[in-house]
Every structure is written in structure tokens, then in C-alpha cells.
C-alpha positions as CSV (number, residue, x, y, z in Angstrom):
1,M,-19.3,-16.9,4.3
2,R,-18.8,-17.3,0.5
3,V,-16.5,-14.3,0.4
4,I,-14.4,-15.7,3.2
5,L,-14.0,-19.2,1.6
6,E,-13.5,-17.9,-2.0
7,V,-11.6,-14.7,-1.4
8,V,-10.1,-14.2,2.0
9,L,-9.0,-17.8,2.7
10,P,-7.2,-18.4,-0.6
11,F,-5.7,-14.9,-0.5
12,F,-4.1,-15.2,2.9
13,A,-3.3,-18.9,2.3
14,V,-0.9,-17.8,-0.5
15,I,0.7,-15.3,1.9
16,G,1.0,-18.2,4.4
17,C,2.7,-20.4,1.9
18,G,5.4,-17.8,1.3
19,W,5.8,-17.4,5.1
20,A,6.1,-21.1,5.6
21,A,8.4,-21.6,2.7
22,F,10.9,-19.1,4.1
23,R,10.5,-20.5,7.7
24,L,11.1,-24.0,6.5
25,R,14.0,-22.9,4.3
26,A,12.4,-24.1,1.1
27,V,13.4,-20.6,-0.2
28,D,16.4,-18.5,1.0
29,G,17.2,-14.9,1.0
30,T,18.6,-15.0,-2.6
31,T,15.4,-16.6,-3.9
32,V,13.2,-14.0,-2.1
33,K,15.3,-11.2,-3.5
34,G,14.8,-12.5,-7.0
35,L,11.1,-13.1,-6.6
36,N,10.6,-9.5,-5.3
37,A,12.6,-8.2,-8.2
38,F,10.4,-10.1,-10.7
39,V,7.2,-8.7,-9.0
40,Y,8.5,-5.2,-8.6
41,W,10.2,-4.7,-12.0
42,F,8.1,-6.9,-14.3
43,A,4.9,-8.5,-13.1
44,L,3.2,-5.6,-11.2
45,P,4.2,-2.9,-13.7
46,C,2.7,-5.0,-16.6
47,L,-0.5,-5.5,-14.5
48,L,-0.7,-1.8,-13.7
49,V,-0.2,-0.7,-17.4
50,L,-3.1,-3.0,-18.5
51,K,-5.5,-2.0,-15.7
52,V,-4.9,1.7,-15.8
53,G,-4.8,1.7,-19.6
54,A,-8.3,0.1,-19.8
55,A,-9.8,2.3,-17.1
56,P,-12.6,4.8,-17.9
57,L,-11.3,8.4,-17.8
58,E,-13.8,9.3,-15.0
59,R,-12.3,6.6,-12.8
60,L,-8.8,7.9,-13.3
61,L,-9.7,11.5,-12.5
62,D,-12.2,10.8,-9.8
63,P,-12.1,13.7,-7.2
64,G,-14.5,11.7,-5.0
65,F,-11.9,9.1,-4.2
66,L,-9.3,11.8,-3.5
67,I,-11.7,13.3,-0.9
68,V,-13.0,10.3,0.8
69,Y,-9.7,8.2,0.9
70,F,-6.8,10.6,0.8
71,G,-8.3,13.4,2.9
72,P,-8.7,11.1,6.0
73,A,-5.2,9.7,5.3
74,M,-3.7,13.2,5.5
75,I,-5.7,13.9,8.7
76,I,-4.3,10.8,10.3
77,Y,-0.8,11.5,9.0
78,F,-0.6,15.0,10.5
79,A,-2.4,13.9,13.8
80,M,0.2,11.2,14.3
81,L,3.0,13.6,13.4
82,D,1.8,16.1,16.0
83,Y,1.3,13.3,18.5
84,G,4.9,12.3,18.2
85,R,6.3,15.8,18.3
86,L,4.1,17.4,20.9
87,V,2.9,14.6,23.2
88,K,5.8,12.1,23.0
89,R,8.4,14.9,22.5
90,E,10.2,13.0,19.8
91,D,12.3,14.3,17.0
92,T,10.6,15.0,13.6
93,A,12.1,11.9,11.9
94,S,10.6,9.5,14.5
95,A,7.3,11.1,14.4
96,A,7.1,11.2,10.6
97,L,7.9,7.5,10.4
98,R,5.2,6.6,12.9
99,A,2.8,8.8,10.9
100,L,3.8,6.9,7.7
101,G,3.2,3.6,9.5
102,A,-0.3,4.6,10.3
103,T,-1.3,5.8,6.8
104,F,0.8,3.9,4.2
105,P,-1.2,0.7,3.1
106,N,0.3,-2.3,1.3
107,S,-1.7,-1.3,-1.8
108,G,0.8,-2.7,-4.4
109,Y,1.5,-6.3,-3.1
110,M,-1.8,-6.8,-1.3
111,G,-4.5,-4.2,-2.2
112,I,-4.5,-4.7,-5.9
113,P,-4.7,-8.6,-5.8
114,L,-7.3,-8.4,-3.0
115,L,-9.6,-6.0,-4.8
116,I,-9.3,-7.9,-8.1
117,A,-10.2,-11.2,-6.3
118,A,-13.1,-9.7,-4.3
119,F,-14.7,-7.2,-6.8
120,G,-13.1,-7.6,-10.2
121,P,-10.4,-5.8,-12.2
122,E,-12.0,-2.3,-12.1
123,A,-12.0,-2.2,-8.3
124,A,-8.2,-2.4,-8.4
125,L,-8.1,1.2,-9.5
126,A,-8.6,2.3,-5.9
127,S,-5.4,0.7,-4.7
128,I,-3.6,1.9,-7.9
129,L,-4.6,5.5,-7.2
130,A,-3.6,5.1,-3.5
131,L,-0.2,3.7,-4.6
132,L,0.3,6.7,-6.8
133,L,-0.8,9.3,-4.2
134,D,1.5,7.7,-1.6
135,Q,4.4,7.7,-4.0
136,F,4.0,11.3,-5.0
137,V,2.9,12.8,-1.7
138,T,3.2,10.7,1.5
139,I,6.6,9.0,0.8
140,P,8.4,12.3,-0.4
141,L,6.9,14.2,2.5
142,T,8.1,11.6,5.0
143,V,11.6,11.3,3.5
144,A,12.0,15.1,3.5
145,L,10.9,15.2,7.2
146,V,13.2,12.4,8.2
147,E,16.2,13.9,6.4
148,A,15.5,17.4,7.7
149,G,14.8,16.1,11.2
150,S,18.0,14.0,11.2
151,G,20.1,17.1,10.2
152,R,21.0,15.6,6.8
153,G,19.7,18.4,4.6
154,G,17.1,21.1,4.2
155,F,13.4,20.1,3.8
156,L,12.9,21.6,0.4
157,A,16.2,20.3,-1.1
158,T,15.5,16.8,0.3
159,L,11.9,16.9,-1.0
160,G,13.1,17.8,-4.5
161,R,15.6,14.9,-4.6
162,T,12.9,12.5,-3.3
163,V,10.3,13.6,-5.9
164,R,12.9,13.1,-8.7
165,G,13.6,9.6,-7.3
166,V,9.9,8.8,-7.5
167,F,10.2,8.8,-11.3
168,G,12.6,5.9,-11.1
169,N,9.9,3.7,-9.5
170,P,8.6,1.2,-12.0
171,L,5.2,1.0,-10.4
172,V,4.8,4.8,-10.8
173,L,6.1,4.8,-14.3
174,A,3.6,1.9,-15.2
175,V,0.7,3.8,-13.7
176,L,1.7,7.0,-15.7
177,G,2.2,4.9,-18.9
178,G,-1.2,3.4,-18.4
179,A,-2.8,6.8,-17.8
180,V,-1.3,8.0,-21.1
181,L,-2.8,5.1,-23.0
182,A,-6.3,5.7,-21.3
183,L,-6.3,9.5,-22.0
184,G,-5.2,9.0,-25.6
185,G,-7.7,6.2,-26.2
186,W,-4.8,3.9,-27.3
187,S,-3.9,0.3,-26.5
188,L,-0.7,-1.7,-26.6
189,P,0.1,-3.4,-29.9
190,G,-0.8,-7.1,-30.0
191,P,2.6,-8.7,-29.2
192,L,3.3,-6.2,-26.4
193,R,-0.1,-6.7,-25.0
194,A,0.3,-10.5,-25.0
195,I,3.6,-10.2,-23.2
196,A,2.1,-7.8,-20.6
197,E,-0.9,-10.1,-20.0
198,L,1.4,-13.1,-19.5
199,L,3.6,-11.2,-17.0
200,G,0.6,-9.4,-15.4
201,A,-1.1,-12.7,-14.7
202,A,1.8,-13.7,-12.5
203,A,1.6,-10.5,-10.4
204,S,-1.1,-11.4,-7.9
205,P,0.2,-14.9,-6.8
206,C,3.8,-13.9,-6.9
207,A,3.2,-10.7,-5.0
208,L,1.3,-12.5,-2.3
209,F,3.9,-15.3,-2.0
210,A,6.7,-12.7,-1.9
211,L,4.9,-10.8,0.8
212,G,4.7,-13.9,2.9
213,T,8.5,-14.5,2.6
214,S,9.2,-10.9,3.4
215,L,7.0,-11.0,6.6
216,A,8.9,-14.2,7.7
217,A,12.1,-12.3,7.6
218,V,11.0,-9.2,9.6
219,P,12.2,-9.0,13.2
220,V,9.9,-8.4,16.1
221,E,10.8,-5.4,18.3
222,G,9.4,-2.1,19.7
223,S,7.0,-1.3,22.6
224,L,3.6,-3.0,22.8
225,G,1.7,0.3,23.3
226,E,3.2,1.9,20.2
227,V,2.4,-1.2,18.1
228,V,-1.2,-1.3,19.4
229,L,-1.8,2.4,18.7
230,V,-0.4,2.4,15.1
231,T,-2.3,-0.9,14.3
232,L,-5.6,0.4,15.6
233,V,-5.2,3.6,13.6
234,R,-4.2,1.7,10.5
235,L,-6.8,-1.1,10.4
236,L,-9.7,0.7,12.0
237,G,-9.2,4.4,12.2
238,H,-8.6,5.0,8.5
239,P,-11.5,3.0,7.2
240,L,-13.7,4.6,9.8
241,L,-12.8,8.1,8.7
242,V,-13.3,7.1,5.0
243,W,-16.8,5.9,5.8
244,L,-17.6,9.1,7.7
245,A,-16.2,11.2,4.8
246,A,-18.4,9.4,2.3
247,S,-21.4,9.5,4.6
248,F,-21.3,13.2,5.7
249,V,-18.8,15.1,3.5
250,H,-18.8,13.9,0.0
251,P,-21.0,10.9,-1.0
252,V,-19.5,8.6,-3.7
253,P,-20.9,5.7,-5.7
254,P,-21.1,2.4,-3.8
255,E,-18.3,0.8,-5.9
256,V,-16.0,3.7,-5.1
257,L,-16.7,3.6,-1.4
258,R,-16.3,-0.2,-1.3
259,A,-12.9,0.0,-2.9
260,A,-11.8,3.0,-0.8
261,L,-12.8,1.2,2.4
262,V,-10.9,-2.0,1.6
263,T,-7.8,0.1,0.6
264,A,-8.0,2.1,3.8
265,A,-8.2,-1.1,5.8
266,L,-5.0,-2.7,4.3
267,P,-2.0,-3.4,6.6
268,T,1.1,-1.3,6.8
269,A,3.5,-1.8,3.8
270,A,6.9,-3.2,4.5
271,T,8.4,-0.1,2.9
272,V,7.8,1.7,6.3
273,F,10.1,-0.9,8.0
274,V,12.8,-0.4,5.3
275,M,12.7,3.4,5.8
276,A,12.7,3.2,9.6
277,Q,15.6,0.8,9.5
278,R,17.6,3.1,7.2
279,A,16.9,6.1,9.4
280,Q,17.4,4.1,12.7
281,R,14.1,5.4,14.0
282,F,10.7,4.0,14.9
283,A,12.0,0.6,16.1
284,A,8.4,-0.7,16.4
285,S,8.0,-0.5,12.5
286,S,8.9,-4.2,12.0
287,T,6.3,-5.4,14.5
288,V,3.7,-3.0,13.2
289,V,4.1,-4.5,9.7
290,L,3.7,-8.0,11.1
291,V,0.8,-7.3,13.5
292,T,-1.2,-5.2,10.9
293,H,-0.9,-8.1,8.4
294,A,-1.9,-10.6,11.0
295,G,-4.7,-8.4,12.3
296,S,-6.0,-7.6,8.8
297,I,-7.0,-11.3,8.4
298,S,-9.9,-10.6,10.8
299,T,-10.6,-7.0,10.0
300,L,-10.6,-7.5,6.2
301,S,-12.7,-10.6,6.5
302,V,-15.4,-8.7,8.5
303,L,-15.2,-5.7,6.1
304,L,-15.5,-7.9,3.0
305,V,-18.5,-9.9,4.4
306,W,-20.2,-6.6,5.3
307,L,-19.6,-5.1,1.9
308,S,-20.7,-8.1,0.0
């Protein structure tokens, strides 16, 4: 009960405040855009540089996390891709976006703040690594499949352009910068560290509030069956496979498993909706984002109580 009252309730309450503020028109679209820009370009990158830069090397280069978290994610991704192409007889672009919806967690705006609140700063590394893996593997793969499947370019050419674009992502650059500091045994100079700590302290509350405002603006559409399928795979299927991988394939320390399970149980990131809207495919993506976030209130609560 303590974890629900002290972690889950405040966490989702801040998201709810953002949702209510947008619905009640206390903030408008311009405000939301500015808040998201602050989180994306300043607050979260500073937090990531500090956390990754202070991380032990063995945590940054942990193959166990790669096996127990990302292995199941890729199994789900290609299973959903084949389901769309072979069972539903869809084009590759639609199938790839559904696969992304089932495997791409909201690790930046939700996973990092939640793990810090529940288990402390070190636990956030799991969501940071998940974010990096998704940015370098899952997102480029999906963009390449969508572009090729839509007839807008070859797979390899599109993949190359997408990977180059990843290096313009401030979150990716922040993780890489922090990794350089950790590997070199360096730290930020005093004034820079003070600035980063001040901005990084705003990352969690601002990210959660911004997430709530973004969810309030997302439309509801798409078939119920499709939403249910992707939601079950996202909130239950991925954490279940992570637990099985850690139990029978590659055992990992309890703290690694705990963080991997929570990251695997995160709802679908709003990035999926943005990509689906741009490609004019996977109409259910907006509802999937909303439903997974609503459903995660229950699933994450149960998971955190069990883990604690």
C-alpha cells in the first residue's frame, strides 16, 4: 500500500493535473508546445547527462539487460509485424506501426521519472538504455519499413537517413554525452553541473505534466479489437516475456530485473501516434496511447506492489 500512496498516486496525479489543465483550458496548445520543448531540449537531456555520467560502467554495458528486456521486445515486434502482414493481409507500413505500438514504451517522459520515484536514481538506467535502444534500433527500423512499404524509397536508403536523423535527437545526444563522461571517469565542471542539476530537477514533474496535456489532446479512433490486442501485448505480454527470459534464459540481479519489468510494462509512447498520423496508417494508434496509459495505472500499481 505504501508504494501506491507514495509513488503511484502522486505520479499519476501529476499526469492527471496536466490532463485536467488542458481540458479546462488553463493551458492551450501554445503553452503545451512550449512545455514539451523545455522538457525535450533542456530538462530531460540535463537529467540524462547527470544520471548516465554517474552510472557504474558495468550498468552501462550490461548484456543481461539487453537479453532480458530487448530480446523479448524484438520477439514481440516481429511477431506483430508478421501478424499484420500474414494474418490481416496489411501493407508493411501498417503492420510496422502496429508492431511499434506494441513494443515502444514511454521510457523518456514516464519510465525515467517512475523508476527514480520508486527505486532511486540508479534504477532509471533501465529506461535510459531502453530509450537508447529504441532510438537506434526500433524507430529507424519502423521508419524504414513504413517508407519502403509506402513506396517512398528503398529500405536501406531510408534506414540510413533515419539513423543519421537519430543523432539530432537531444535525448540520444545527452545519453551519449553522459556515457563519454562515465567511460572517461570525468564529471561536469562545477558551474555546468549546477546548471544541469537545476534543469534536470524540473524534468520529472514537467515531463509528467506535459504528458497529461498531450494525452488530453489525442483523439479517440480505431477498432476496439485492435486496441485491446496491442494494449494487452504492451502492458502484459512484454513484462511476462521479460520475466520468462530472466527466469529461464539469462538470470539477472534482482535490481536489473525489477527495472526491466517496470520499463517493459510502460504504456505506448505518443511518438507512435505522431508517426502513424504522418504515415496515415494504424488509425488506432491514438486510442492505444490513451488506453495503455489509463490501463497502466492498474498494471503498474500491481507490479510495483509485487516488486516491493
